N, C-alpha and C positions, 0 to 999 in steps of 0.2 A: 684266351680260352676260358679261364676261370670266371671272368666277368660274364661271358655268354651263358655258362652253365648256371651261375648265380641268378641271372635274369630269368632263365627258364624255370628255375625252382620257384622264384617269387611270383611268376605269372601263371603257374599251374592252376587251372580253375578248380581241379579236384582238391587241391590243398586249400585254396581260398574258401571253398564250400565248407570244409571241416572247421575252418576258423570261424565262419559265420554261426555255426551251431553251438559253439563253445558256451555262450551265455545261457542257452537253453539247458544244456547238459549240466552246467554248474548249478542252475536254479533247482533242477530236479534233484540233484545230489544233495543239496542243502536242505530241501524242504519236504522230501518224501520220508515215509516211515522207515525206521531202522530196526534190524533184527540181529540178535546175537548168532543166529544160524547162518548169516551171510558171511562167507569167507573172503570173497572178492566181488567187486561189482563194477561200477562205472570206471572206464579206462582200460578194461581188459578186453581181449578178443572174445574170451568166454568167461562170463561171470560164474560164480560157484557157490553152492549151498552145502553146508556140512551135514553129513549123514551119520547115523549111529555106528556104522561099520568102519568108520575112519576113511570113507571114500567121499569124494566131492561129486555132486551132481553138477554138470556143466551146462550152461544155457547161453545161447547167442541168437540174436535176431537181426535180420537184414531186410531191407526193402530194395526192390529192383526198380530202376528208373522207368517212368511211363514211356518215354521215347524209345527205350530199348524194347519194352514189351510190344509196342505198336509195330516197330520195324522188324524185329527178330523174335517173334513170340516163342518159337521152340527154344532158341538160345536163352531167352529170358527164363523160361521154365527150368532148363538145365542149370543155369547159373544160380537159381534160387537154392538149389541143393549144394552146389559147389562152394559157394561163399561161406556157408555155415560149416560145412565139413572142414574147410581149411582153418576156420577160427578155432574149432575144437582141437585139431591136430597141433595148432600153433602153441598151445599151452601144454602139449604133451599128452592130451587126452585121446579117448576113443569115442567117436560118434556112435550113437545108438538108434536115434529115431528123429523124425521131423514132423512139424505141423506146418500147414500152409494156409494163407489167406489169398484167395484169387478172385478177381472180379473182371468181367469183360462185357463189351457191348455186342460184339459179333461172334456168333457161334463157331465159325471156322477158325477165327483167331484164338478163341477160348480153347478149342480142342488142341491146337498146336502148343499153346502154353502148357496144357495138362500133359500132352505127350512128352514135352521137354522135361517136365517135373518127374514123370515116371522113368524117363531115360536116365536122369540124374540119380533117382532112387536106386535103379538097378545097377548103374555103373559103380556107385560107391557103397552098395549094399545097405541102404538106409531105408527102413520102413517108413511110410507116411501113415501116421497113427491118428491124426486129428486135423481139423481145418474148418474153414468157413468159405462159402462160395456165393457170389452174387453174379447173376447172369443178365443184367439189364442195363446198368447206367454208366459205367466208367471202367477204366483199366487200372488194376491194382494188383500187385503181387509182392508178398512178403513171406518170409519163412522163419521158423524158430527151430534150431537144432538142439538136441539134448545129447549129452555125453557123460562120461565119467572118468575119474582118475583117482589114484590114491592121493590123499592129502599131502603126503610127504614128497610126492613127485611133481606137483603142480608148478609149472613155469609161469610166472607173472609177466605181464607186459609193463608193470610199474616198478620193476626191481633192478633196473640197470644201475650199476655202481661206477663211480668215478674210477677211471683206470681200466675198466673193462675194455676188451677188444671187440670190435663190431665185425661179425661174420655175415657175409651175404651168400645164401645158398639158393641156386636156381636149377631147374630142370632145363638143360640146354636142348633137349630133344623135343622141339615144338614147332609150331607154324603160326603165321599171322592169322588171326581169327577173321571170320567172315563179317562180323559186326563192325569191326574197327581195326585200323592199322596200328592201334595202340593196345591191342589185346593179344597176348602171347598164349596161345592155346596149346596145352600140354596133356589134355585129357580126353577129348572127344574121340580121337582116333586110336586110343590104346585100350588094351583089355583091362579088366578090373584088377587082376592080381598085380599088374605092373604099376598102376597108379596108386594102389594102396601101399605097395612095398615102399615106394618113394616117400610117402607120408609117414610110414612107420619109423623113418629115421628120427622123427621128433619124439616118438614113444621111447626109443632107445636112449636118446639124449636126456629125456626126463627121468627115466628110471635110474640112470647113472649119475644124476644130479650134477651135470656138467655146465649148465647154463644159468645165468642170473635172470635173464629176460629174453622174451622173444615175441615176434609178431609175424603174421603172414603178410605178403605184399599184395595189396589190393589196388583199387583204382587211383590211389594217391601216388602210386609208383614207389620207387626206392626211397626217395627223400621224404615223400609224404608219410610213409611208414615209419621212417626214422624219427620224423618230427613228432608223430603221435607217441612213440615210445619214450622219447626224452621228455615230452611235456608231462606225461603221467609219472615218470620217474624223477622229475624235478632235477634234471641234469642237462648237459649239452652234448654235442657230438662234433668230432672233427673227422672228415672223410677225405681220403686221398682218391681223387677221381681217376687217377691212372691205374688204380687197383680194381676198378669196376670192369669186369670182362663182359663183352657182348657176345651172345651166341653166334656161332659161325654162319648159320643161315641168315640171320639178320645183317651180318656184315656183308654177305653176298648181295643182299637187297639194299645195300647202301644206307642202312640205319646208322646214324652217328650217336654219340653219347647223349647229346642234348635231347634226342628223341627217345632213346632207350630208357632213360631215367623216368620218363612219363608213363611208361607202359604198365598195364595191369599184367603182372607176371604170375600166372597160375602155377601152382606147385613151386612156391618160393618162400623163403623165410629170412628174416633178419634176426640174428642171435647176438646177445652180448654175453661174454664170459671172461673169467680171469685168463691171463696169458697162458698159464700152464695147462689149460683145458682146450685151447684152440686146436691143436693138432689132433686131439682125440675126436673133437666134433667134426672137423673137416674130413677125417677118415671115415666116420660113420656115414656122413652124407655121400662120400664117394662109394662106399659099399652098397648104398641104396640107389645108386645111379644118378646122383646129383653132382653138380659142380659147385664147390664152395671155396671161399678164400677170405682172408682178413682184408677189410676195406677201410678201417678207421678205428677210432678210439673214443670212449666216453670221457667227456671233460666236465669241469665243475660249473661252467657258465650256463645257468639255467635257461632252457628254451632256445638256445642258440645253436645253429648249424654253421660250422665253418667248413670250407672246402679248400683242398690243397692239391698242388700238382707235384709235390715232393720238394719243391723249392720255395714257392710262395704260398701264402695262406690268406684268404679273405673271408669275411663274414657273409654268408649267403642268405641267411634268413633268421630273424628273431621273432618268435611268436609272442 
């Protein structure tokens, strides 16, 4: 079982794609201009800029894949808001506004993209304040979300500490998305107050200073997210696969662990924290309608993910 899970992690194309862009990211980080007003940047879900009022302005940017735009234009538009919103909440912040770049060749597809963008805007209460539109040549969609947080409350994705426990928090109230059997949809069918309340769990954790590091789970799945977190924190992770719970609906649909760990889990987070804070964090998630539990621990071996079944341990991935 461990070997099959390890093989699934190694062959996850979304994890491999992130590995391919590492040299580009590292080059930009080494060669671009630096400013003392930048509090955090590359490696974070949301980069941050220091303001005079001791608050941080949060910024995150995402691009939606062309194939997704062409096949599911409304869903692509909605996702352009969702992905940025969860990046802002992942560090404990509050999203404030979005800007959009959208290009399309066919008017009917373009309108579906825009309708999806507006649906996401209304669902998450995010004003669209700027953007750029091309209506002739190709399909493109990217978004930038802006948010804020008190500097003292900011949870970094680069601050996991050796000895931290790893907590997985997921909204179990979801359904398989229309676009892919690897998309766990927890937002499109719920009202605004419900989906925001679940995300405000991260605001409470941030204000109480309970976590050392966090990331939201996106298209890299559970292990892709853990891998990014440990890479930028310069640590490793040991995960007990028996502690990863699968939502009941997915069990009914015969999803196994090998498939589940590849899923894009909307409304979900990976948190690392000292042992004494784990119970508090889990209770906060529970209060906000989320399911959370400890699945592993941060270890000293840099960029290494180990997986265990409680008895045996193997190296699953070294970045």
